[in-house]
C-alpha angles and dihedrals in degrees: 000000000000117000118263094246089060088058092046093051095045095045089051090053089050091047092054092046092047089057089055101037105032094163093061091065106071100131101043142017131214118216122193127195131170095277106018146041121206133192114201117188107212097199105038119078132181126227093278092053097254119136118252108263140168122193123187116196119201116211122188108233104176134334109321091350126110138180125201135220123200130211117191137187116185131002116343089205092057094045091046090051091050090052093046093048092048092049090048090052091051092051092048090050090050091054090050096239 
């Protein structure tokens, strides 16, 4: 599994892009608060009926150091693939392809 900082960094990229290109985010939404970023997939549900969700919580450890907690509902593989595909789409768009 990827490290939690990878999720934080990539969810932050998606959050910034979501604010610019709202129409590209029909299936999921990224929410950012002071100490966490959350992706909620509005169309995928797990067996108990909860929406797929990943929440990365950033905790200050010492000066300029952070550690991250992760809360997850659903499959981490599916959520990771959603994030990777979305980041890939952003990079392709930035290249103008």
